[in-house]
C-alpha positions as CSV (number, residue, x, y, z in Angstrom):
1,M,-55.2,-39.7,-1.5
2,A,-57.3,-39.3,-4.7
3,T,-54.1,-38.9,-6.8
4,E,-53.2,-42.5,-5.9
5,I,-55.6,-43.5,-8.7
6,K,-53.0,-42.2,-11.2
7,T,-50.5,-44.9,-10.0
8,L,-52.9,-47.8,-11.0
9,A,-52.1,-49.8,-14.2
10,P,-52.4,-48.9,-17.0
11,S,-51.1,-45.5,-15.7
12,A,-52.0,-43.5,-18.8
13,V,-55.7,-44.6,-18.7
14,W,-56.0,-43.9,-14.9
15,G,-54.1,-40.6,-15.3
16,Y,-56.5,-39.3,-17.9
17,F,-59.5,-40.7,-15.9
18,Y,-58.3,-38.9,-12.8
19,D,-58.0,-35.6,-14.8
20,L,-61.6,-36.0,-15.9
21,T,-62.8,-36.5,-12.3
22,Q,-61.3,-33.1,-11.6
23,I,-63.3,-31.4,-14.5
24,P,-67.0,-30.9,-13.7
25,R,-68.9,-32.3,-16.6
26,P,-72.5,-33.1,-16.0
27,T,-74.7,-33.2,-19.1
28,G,-75.0,-29.8,-20.6
29,H,-71.7,-28.6,-19.1
30,T,-68.9,-30.3,-21.0
31,L,-67.1,-27.3,-22.5
32,A,-64.1,-27.7,-20.1
33,A,-63.9,-31.4,-20.9
34,Q,-64.0,-30.6,-24.7
35,D,-61.2,-28.1,-24.2
36,Y,-59.2,-30.6,-22.3
37,V,-59.3,-33.1,-25.2
38,L,-58.4,-30.4,-27.7
39,A,-55.4,-29.3,-25.6
40,L,-54.2,-32.9,-25.3
41,A,-54.4,-33.3,-29.1
42,A,-52.4,-30.1,-29.5
43,R,-49.7,-31.3,-27.1
44,L,-49.5,-34.6,-29.0
45,G,-49.3,-32.8,-32.3
46,L,-52.5,-34.5,-33.6
47,K,-55.2,-32.9,-35.8
48,A,-58.4,-32.2,-33.9
49,E,-61.7,-30.5,-34.7
50,R,-64.9,-29.6,-32.9
51,D,-68.3,-29.6,-34.6
52,A,-71.2,-27.2,-34.2
53,V,-72.7,-29.0,-31.2
54,G,-69.4,-29.7,-29.3
55,N,-68.4,-33.1,-30.4
56,V,-64.6,-33.4,-30.6
57,L,-62.8,-35.6,-33.2
58,V,-59.1,-36.3,-33.0
59,H,-57.1,-37.9,-35.8
60,K,-54.1,-40.2,-35.2
61,P,-52.2,-41.3,-38.4
62,A,-51.5,-44.9,-39.0
63,T,-48.2,-46.5,-38.0
64,A,-45.8,-46.4,-41.0
65,G,-46.7,-49.1,-43.5
66,L,-50.3,-49.6,-42.1
67,E,-51.9,-46.6,-43.9
68,Q,-54.1,-48.9,-46.0
69,R,-55.9,-50.4,-43.0
70,P,-59.5,-49.4,-42.4
71,V,-60.1,-46.3,-40.3
72,V,-61.1,-47.2,-36.8
73,T,-63.2,-44.7,-34.8
74,L,-63.1,-45.1,-31.1
75,Q,-66.1,-43.4,-29.5
76,A,-67.2,-42.4,-26.0
77,H,-69.2,-39.5,-24.5
78,L,-67.7,-36.8,-22.2
79,D,-70.7,-36.1,-19.9
80,M,-71.6,-37.9,-16.7
81,V,-74.7,-38.4,-14.7
82,P,-74.9,-36.1,-11.7
83,Q,-76.3,-38.1,-8.8
84,K,-75.6,-37.7,-5.1
85,N,-77.1,-38.7,-1.8
86,S,-79.5,-36.1,-0.4
87,H,-77.4,-35.3,2.7
88,V,-74.3,-34.4,0.5
89,Q,-73.3,-30.9,-0.4
90,H,-71.9,-31.2,-3.9
91,D,-72.3,-28.9,-6.9
92,F,-71.7,-31.0,-10.1
93,I,-71.2,-27.8,-12.2
94,T,-68.3,-26.5,-10.0
95,D,-67.0,-29.3,-7.8
96,P,-64.6,-32.1,-8.8
97,I,-65.5,-35.7,-8.0
98,D,-63.9,-37.1,-4.8
99,A,-62.7,-40.4,-6.3
100,Y,-60.8,-42.9,-4.3
101,I,-59.5,-46.6,-4.3
102,D,-61.8,-48.9,-2.4
103,G,-60.2,-52.4,-2.4
104,E,-60.5,-53.8,-5.9
105,W,-62.6,-50.8,-7.1
106,V,-62.4,-47.1,-7.8
107,T,-65.5,-45.3,-6.5
108,A,-66.5,-41.8,-5.2
109,R,-67.7,-40.4,-1.9
110,D,-71.5,-40.1,-2.0
111,T,-71.7,-39.1,-5.7
112,T,-71.6,-40.7,-9.1
113,L,-68.0,-41.5,-10.2
114,G,-68.2,-40.7,-13.9
115,A,-66.6,-43.9,-15.0
116,D,-69.7,-43.9,-17.2
117,N,-68.3,-42.8,-19.7
118,G,-65.0,-41.3,-18.4
119,I,-63.2,-44.6,-18.5
120,G,-64.1,-45.0,-22.2
121,A,-62.8,-41.4,-22.9
122,A,-59.6,-42.2,-20.9
123,Y,-59.0,-45.3,-23.0
124,M,-59.2,-43.1,-26.1
125,M,-56.8,-40.5,-24.8
126,A,-54.4,-43.2,-23.8
127,V,-54.5,-44.7,-27.3
128,L,-53.8,-41.3,-28.8
129,A,-50.8,-40.8,-26.6
130,D,-49.3,-44.3,-27.0
131,N,-46.5,-44.4,-29.6
132,T,-45.8,-48.0,-29.0
133,L,-48.9,-49.3,-30.7
134,R,-48.9,-50.5,-34.3
135,H,-52.2,-49.6,-35.8
136,G,-54.0,-48.3,-38.8
137,P,-55.6,-44.8,-39.0
138,I,-57.5,-44.0,-35.8
139,E,-60.2,-41.4,-35.0
140,A,-61.2,-40.6,-31.4
141,L,-64.8,-39.3,-31.4
142,F,-65.7,-37.7,-28.1
143,T,-69.5,-36.9,-28.1
144,I,-71.3,-34.6,-25.7
145,D,-74.5,-34.9,-23.7
146,E,-75.3,-38.5,-24.2
147,E,-77.0,-38.9,-20.9
148,V,-79.9,-36.6,-21.7
149,G,-81.2,-37.0,-25.2
150,M,-77.9,-38.1,-26.9
151,V,-77.5,-34.6,-28.1
152,G,-74.0,-35.1,-29.5
153,A,-74.8,-38.2,-31.5
154,H,-78.0,-36.6,-32.8
155,G,-76.0,-33.5,-33.9
156,L,-73.3,-35.4,-35.6
157,Q,-73.2,-34.6,-39.3
158,P,-72.6,-37.3,-42.0
159,G,-68.9,-37.2,-43.1
160,F,-67.6,-35.7,-39.9
161,S,-66.2,-39.1,-38.9
162,K,-64.7,-41.3,-41.6
163,G,-64.6,-44.5,-39.6
164,Q,-65.1,-47.8,-41.4
165,I,-65.1,-49.5,-38.0
166,L,-66.5,-48.0,-34.8
167,I,-65.7,-49.3,-31.4
168,N,-68.0,-47.8,-28.7
169,L,-66.4,-47.9,-25.3
170,D,-69.6,-47.2,-23.2
171,S,-70.4,-50.8,-22.0
172,E,-70.2,-51.9,-18.4
173,D,-69.7,-55.7,-18.4
174,E,-66.3,-56.9,-19.4
175,G,-67.4,-60.4,-20.4
176,Q,-69.8,-59.2,-22.9
177,L,-69.5,-57.8,-26.5
178,F,-72.5,-55.8,-27.5
179,V,-73.8,-55.8,-31.1
180,G,-77.1,-54.1,-30.5
181,C,-79.0,-51.8,-28.2
182,A,-82.5,-50.6,-27.3
183,G,-84.1,-47.4,-28.6
184,A,-86.1,-45.1,-26.3
185,V,-88.6,-42.3,-26.0
186,D,-89.3,-39.8,-23.2
187,V,-92.9,-39.6,-21.9
188,K,-93.7,-36.4,-20.1
189,V,-96.9,-35.9,-18.1
190,S,-98.3,-32.6,-16.9
191,L,-101.4,-31.2,-15.1
192,E,-102.2,-27.8,-13.8
193,Y,-104.8,-27.4,-11.0
194,K,-106.1,-24.6,-8.7
195,D,-104.1,-24.5,-5.5
196,Q,-106.9,-23.0,-3.4
197,E,-108.3,-25.7,-1.2
198,P,-107.7,-24.8,2.5
199,T,-106.1,-27.2,4.9
200,P,-108.8,-29.0,6.9
201,E,-109.2,-27.7,10.5
202,G,-107.6,-29.8,13.1
203,D,-105.0,-31.4,10.8
204,I,-101.3,-31.6,11.4
205,A,-98.7,-31.7,8.7
206,V,-96.3,-34.7,8.2
207,R,-93.2,-34.9,6.0
208,I,-92.6,-38.5,4.6
209,A,-89.2,-39.5,3.3
210,L,-88.6,-42.8,1.5
211,T,-84.8,-43.2,1.2
212,G,-82.0,-45.8,1.1
213,L,-83.0,-47.5,-2.1
214,K,-80.2,-48.6,-4.5
215,G,-81.5,-46.9,-7.7
216,G,-79.2,-47.4,-10.6
217,H,-79.2,-47.3,-14.4
218,S,-82.7,-47.4,-15.8
219,G,-81.5,-49.7,-18.7
220,T,-78.9,-52.2,-17.4
221,D,-80.2,-52.3,-13.9
222,I,-84.0,-52.4,-14.6
223,I,-84.0,-56.2,-14.7
224,L,-82.7,-56.4,-11.1
225,G,-86.1,-55.8,-9.6
226,R,-85.0,-52.8,-7.5
227,A,-87.7,-50.7,-5.8
228,N,-88.8,-47.4,-7.5
229,A,-89.1,-44.8,-4.8
230,N,-91.9,-43.0,-6.7
231,K,-94.0,-46.1,-7.0
232,Q,-93.6,-47.2,-3.5
233,L,-94.3,-43.8,-1.9
234,A,-97.4,-43.5,-4.0
235,R,-98.5,-46.9,-2.8
236,F,-98.0,-45.8,0.8
237,L,-99.9,-42.5,0.2
238,K,-102.9,-44.3,-1.4
239,E,-103.4,-46.3,1.8
240,A,-102.7,-43.2,4.0
241,I,-105.4,-41.3,2.2
242,A,-107.9,-44.2,2.3
243,S,-107.4,-45.2,6.0
244,Y,-106.1,-42.2,7.8
245,G,-107.7,-39.3,6.1
246,A,-104.4,-37.9,4.7
247,R,-104.5,-35.0,2.3
248,L,-101.7,-34.5,-0.1
249,V,-99.7,-31.3,-0.1
250,S,-96.7,-32.1,-2.2
251,F,-94.7,-35.0,-3.8
252,D,-91.1,-34.8,-4.9
253,G,-89.4,-38.0,-6.1
254,G,-86.6,-39.1,-8.3
255,S,-84.3,-37.0,-10.4
256,L,-82.8,-37.9,-13.8
257,R,-84.7,-39.7,-16.5
258,N,-82.2,-42.5,-16.8
259,A,-81.7,-43.2,-13.1
260,I,-84.0,-45.5,-11.1
261,P,-85.4,-43.3,-8.3
262,R,-83.7,-43.9,-5.0
263,E,-85.6,-41.3,-2.9
264,A,-89.0,-39.7,-2.8
265,F,-90.6,-37.2,-0.4
266,A,-94.1,-36.1,0.3
267,V,-96.0,-33.7,2.7
268,V,-99.5,-34.6,3.8
269,T,-101.9,-33.4,6.4
270,I,-103.9,-35.7,8.6
271,P,-106.3,-35.3,11.5
272,E,-104.2,-35.1,14.7
273,A,-106.2,-38.0,16.1
274,E,-104.9,-40.2,13.3
275,A,-101.2,-39.5,13.9
276,D,-100.4,-42.6,16.0
277,G,-102.2,-44.8,13.4
278,L,-100.2,-43.3,10.5
279,W,-96.9,-43.7,12.3
280,E,-97.7,-47.3,13.1
281,F,-98.8,-48.0,9.5
282,A,-95.5,-46.4,8.3
283,S,-93.5,-48.8,10.5
284,D,-95.5,-51.8,9.2
285,F,-95.2,-50.6,5.6
286,A,-91.4,-50.3,5.9
287,D,-91.2,-53.8,7.3
288,Q,-93.3,-55.0,4.5
289,L,-91.1,-53.4,1.8
290,C,-88.0,-55.0,3.5
291,V,-89.7,-58.4,3.2
292,E,-90.8,-57.8,-0.4
293,Y,-87.4,-56.6,-1.5
294,R,-85.3,-59.0,0.6
295,G,-82.0,-59.7,-1.1
296,V,-82.5,-56.7,-3.4
297,E,-82.7,-53.7,-1.2
298,E,-80.9,-53.7,2.2
299,S,-81.3,-50.1,3.4
300,I,-84.9,-49.1,3.0
301,S,-86.0,-46.2,5.3
302,L,-89.4,-44.7,5.6
303,A,-89.3,-41.8,8.0
304,L,-92.1,-39.5,9.2
305,E,-91.8,-36.2,11.0
306,R,-94.1,-33.3,11.8
307,T,-93.6,-30.2,9.8
308,E,-95.1,-26.7,9.3
309,L,-98.8,-26.7,8.5
310,P,-99.5,-25.5,4.9
311,A,-102.3,-23.1,4.0
312,T,-103.7,-25.3,1.2
313,V,-103.9,-29.0,0.2
314,V,-104.3,-30.6,-3.2
315,P,-108.0,-30.8,-4.2
316,E,-109.3,-34.2,-3.3
317,E,-110.4,-35.2,-6.8
318,I,-106.9,-34.2,-8.2
319,Q,-105.1,-36.0,-5.4
320,D,-107.0,-39.2,-5.8
321,A,-106.7,-39.2,-9.6
322,L,-103.0,-38.6,-9.6
323,I,-102.1,-41.0,-6.9
324,N,-104.2,-43.7,-8.6
325,A,-102.5,-43.0,-11.9
326,V,-99.0,-43.3,-10.4
327,V,-99.9,-46.5,-8.6
328,A,-101.6,-48.0,-11.6
329,C,-99.0,-46.9,-14.2
330,V,-96.6,-49.5,-15.7
331,N,-93.0,-49.5,-14.4
332,G,-90.0,-51.8,-14.8
333,P,-89.5,-54.6,-17.4
334,Q,-92.5,-55.1,-19.7
335,S,-91.3,-57.8,-22.2
336,M,-88.2,-60.0,-22.7
337,L,-86.2,-60.9,-25.9
338,T,-86.8,-64.5,-26.9
339,E,-83.6,-64.7,-29.1
340,F,-81.4,-63.3,-26.2
341,P,-82.6,-65.1,-23.0
342,G,-82.4,-62.9,-19.9
343,I,-82.3,-59.7,-21.9
344,V,-85.2,-57.1,-21.4
345,E,-86.9,-56.1,-24.6
346,S,-89.1,-53.3,-23.3
347,S,-89.2,-51.4,-20.0
348,T,-90.1,-48.1,-18.5
349,N,-88.7,-46.1,-15.6
350,M,-90.9,-43.7,-13.6
351,A,-88.0,-41.4,-13.2
352,R,-89.4,-38.1,-11.8
353,V,-92.6,-37.2,-10.1
354,L,-93.2,-33.6,-8.8
355,L,-96.4,-32.1,-7.4
356,E,-96.5,-28.7,-5.8
357,A,-98.3,-25.3,-5.9
358,G,-100.8,-26.2,-8.6
359,H,-98.6,-28.2,-10.9
360,F,-98.0,-31.9,-11.4
361,S,-95.4,-33.4,-13.7
362,A,-94.0,-36.9,-14.3
363,T,-91.2,-38.1,-16.5
364,F,-90.7,-41.6,-17.9
365,L,-88.0,-43.1,-20.0
366,V,-89.3,-46.0,-22.1
367,R,-86.8,-48.3,-23.7
368,S,-87.3,-51.1,-26.2
369,S,-85.5,-53.0,-29.0
370,S,-88.8,-53.0,-30.8
371,D,-90.3,-49.7,-32.0
372,S,-93.8,-51.0,-31.8
373,R,-93.3,-52.4,-28.2
374,K,-91.8,-49.1,-27.3
375,M,-94.9,-47.2,-28.3
376,E,-97.1,-49.8,-26.7
377,V,-95.5,-49.1,-23.3
378,A,-95.6,-45.4,-23.9
379,G,-99.3,-45.7,-24.8
380,A,-100.0,-47.5,-21.5
381,I,-98.5,-44.6,-19.6
382,E,-100.5,-42.1,-21.7
383,S,-103.7,-44.0,-21.0
384,A,-103.2,-44.1,-17.3
385,F,-102.6,-40.4,-17.0
386,N,-105.2,-39.4,-19.6
387,L,-107.8,-41.0,-17.2
388,A,-106.5,-38.6,-14.5
389,G,-107.0,-35.6,-16.9
390,A,-103.3,-35.0,-17.5
391,E,-101.6,-34.1,-20.8
392,V,-99.0,-36.5,-22.1
393,D,-96.2,-35.7,-24.7
394,Y,-93.5,-37.8,-26.3
395,S,-90.0,-36.4,-27.1
396,A,-86.3,-37.4,-27.7
397,G,-87.2,-40.6,-29.4
398,Y,-84.6,-42.7,-31.2
399,G,-84.4,-46.2,-32.7
400,G,-82.3,-49.1,-31.6
401,W,-79.1,-50.5,-33.0
402,A,-79.7,-53.5,-35.2
403,P,-77.3,-56.4,-34.6
404,N,-75.0,-57.8,-37.3
405,A,-74.0,-61.3,-36.4
406,S,-71.4,-61.5,-39.2
407,S,-69.6,-58.3,-38.1
408,P,-65.9,-58.5,-38.9
409,I,-64.9,-56.3,-35.9
410,L,-66.9,-58.8,-33.7
411,G,-64.5,-61.5,-34.8
412,T,-61.5,-59.4,-34.2
413,L,-62.6,-58.3,-30.7
414,R,-63.7,-61.8,-29.8
415,K,-60.2,-63.1,-30.7
416,A,-58.5,-60.4,-28.8
417,Y,-60.7,-61.1,-25.7
418,E,-59.9,-64.8,-25.8
419,E,-56.1,-64.1,-26.2
420,V,-56.0,-61.8,-23.2
421,T,-58.4,-63.6,-20.8
422,G,-58.4,-67.2,-22.0
423,K,-62.2,-67.0,-22.0
424,T,-65.0,-66.7,-24.6
425,P,-67.0,-63.5,-24.4
426,E,-70.8,-63.5,-24.5
427,V,-72.2,-61.8,-27.6
428,T,-75.4,-60.0,-26.8
429,I,-77.4,-56.8,-27.0
430,I,-77.9,-54.3,-24.2
431,H,-81.1,-52.9,-22.8
432,A,-79.8,-49.4,-22.7
433,G,-79.3,-46.5,-25.2
434,L,-75.9,-46.7,-26.7
435,E,-75.0,-44.0,-29.2
436,C,-74.5,-46.7,-31.8
437,G,-78.2,-46.7,-32.4
438,I,-78.0,-43.1,-33.7
439,L,-74.5,-43.3,-35.2
440,Q,-75.6,-46.2,-37.3
441,G,-77.8,-43.7,-39.2
442,V,-75.0,-41.2,-39.6
443,M,-72.3,-43.8,-40.5
444,P,-74.4,-46.6,-42.2
445,E,-71.4,-48.3,-43.7
446,A,-69.5,-48.6,-40.4
447,D,-69.1,-51.9,-38.7
448,M,-69.9,-51.3,-35.0
449,I,-69.3,-53.0,-31.6
450,S,-69.4,-51.9,-28.0
451,F,-67.4,-53.2,-25.0
452,G,-65.9,-51.9,-21.7
453,P,-64.8,-52.8,-18.2
454,D,-66.9,-53.8,-15.3
455,I,-68.8,-50.8,-13.9
456,R,-71.4,-51.4,-11.2
457,A,-74.3,-49.2,-10.1
458,P,-73.8,-46.5,-12.8
459,H,-76.1,-43.5,-12.5
460,S,-76.0,-43.9,-8.7
461,P,-73.8,-42.7,-5.8
462,D,-72.7,-46.4,-5.5
463,E,-71.0,-46.3,-8.9
464,R,-67.7,-48.1,-9.0
465,V,-65.3,-49.5,-11.7
466,S,-63.2,-52.6,-11.4
467,I,-59.4,-51.9,-11.4
468,A,-58.4,-55.2,-12.7
469,S,-61.1,-55.1,-15.4
470,V,-59.9,-51.7,-16.6
471,E,-56.5,-53.2,-17.2
472,R,-57.7,-56.3,-19.0
473,C,-59.9,-54.2,-21.3
474,W,-57.0,-52.0,-22.1
475,H,-55.0,-55.0,-23.3
476,I,-58.1,-56.3,-25.2
477,L,-58.5,-52.9,-27.0
478,T,-54.9,-52.4,-27.9
479,R,-54.6,-56.0,-29.2
480,A,-57.7,-55.5,-31.3
481,L,-56.3,-52.3,-32.8
482,E,-53.1,-54.0,-33.7
483,Q,-55.1,-56.8,-35.4
484,V,-57.7,-54.8,-37.3
């Protein structure tokens, strides 16, 4: 039973997290979650306010005698990434998440779990409700719509939060304390063409489905070398066009800008005489991908089936230009940080590719700790698609979070971590967009840090959170709040 989650320790954290799984809250649809937080604050007798964009701030007074301590702002976002496997019927706007305990983890059935960032929000609500803690003044800042454009953080007005210390609870590796993050920019490609070229006589239509890839978070998982469904399907199509006379009808791959594409689909026509050859090539190509991604991807599937013959195909010059651009375009890690070995500096994710009925579009999320490198990678994408005659626009750009090695909260949290676990945490930066990068501009005097429990495969239906790690991080957080 899903409600068994509420019996896990610490029960307050898991209870609030379970409640959040029952509130649909994809990006752009967090009003019910906002109302839930406001109702909780009212039940606890705490002052709460909601700003013009929907961010919710709850104030918890200091324990008697500790009023002079610095104000600590705990921060997490309320929205979640809506990802599901293609065979699953699930409406993220109306349906609750079917979460369950799977051994040492909590996960969900065929959808994202929402531990990113529901666990962080649950920690904050548990702190607000806990009257046993001794602490200074606390704020709990619940932002909205982080996953697409960081809308809540961008909309936060100076002075709304008075925190002198900010603890962001949106990290996904327990053993790491994050003191910096990458900035990002969206790159959007578009091309219109006349959809009037008739299907060649004697052709049959084939639907191609590349599925079974792991996908994952386009920041934290980009270094893992997972296959990008858009890139690999385009690679297959390039050879199908060159060797089997395929004509492209449509392409539909990926979904969200910050999720590595797990699935991609295309429809082509081919001369009927080439059908056996195309099927044999698909089998060989799938075997080749399994070899290339051995130890990384275990469930690659490339399936072909005949489908209804369309009236038109993409004009040959458009087809060739776009497939070549997708194949040639940069994707994945592009540079590494020298001062933080093993951490990606710059990357790009070919998140979404759509071609149908006279329209082509592609969406990339470019991340980098360096603004100049970020724009270098964006420029490479622009150049590839400009050669194909497409228009390229940039949007939703934001800077990174600059690290402060002498941060006082870093010392406090490191000490709390060592006391709880007996281990020394790694201090690093994350190749993902934490809201700290934006909040630093709104709260320039605040001392910031980010940490959280072990979450694996965020932004994918394989998302799961470690039960034991959630408990340890609760003890780390509460000990730090007592020591600030």
